[in-house]
C-alpha positions, 0 to 999 in steps of 0.5 A: 822251281826247277824246270825239267823239260820232257817231250811226249809225242805218242801214247808212251814216253818218247824222249827228253828235250835235249836242247832246252835250258834247265832253269831254277827259280820263278819265271816272270811274265816278261820271260820269253816263252815259245812253242815250236821254235827257239828264241836266239836272244832274250832282248831280240827274239827272232825265232829260229828253227820254227816247227813246220806243222800243226800243234794240237792239244798242247798242255803244260803241267806243273810236274812230269806225267807218268807213262800211265797218265799219258796213256790215259789221256791218249786213250780217251781221244776226242772225249778227253780234253778237247771235246769239240 
């Protein structure tokens, strides 16, 4: 598996992640995974550059979504994935 990180911040495709490392292979449960910051070291994981804000309705997909799919998720608003 090759990870191709992308980032969507609005109902249309915004940008590709520029600081992520592309990894091939399978990620094991012991591999660090973080949202909103960067691990400086594999074995000593202080978080650097923490995100100062709120992250809502985070989703991780096995493939890149098309612009049409992203727009459809955005269009349903609160009737979509998070119905509370």
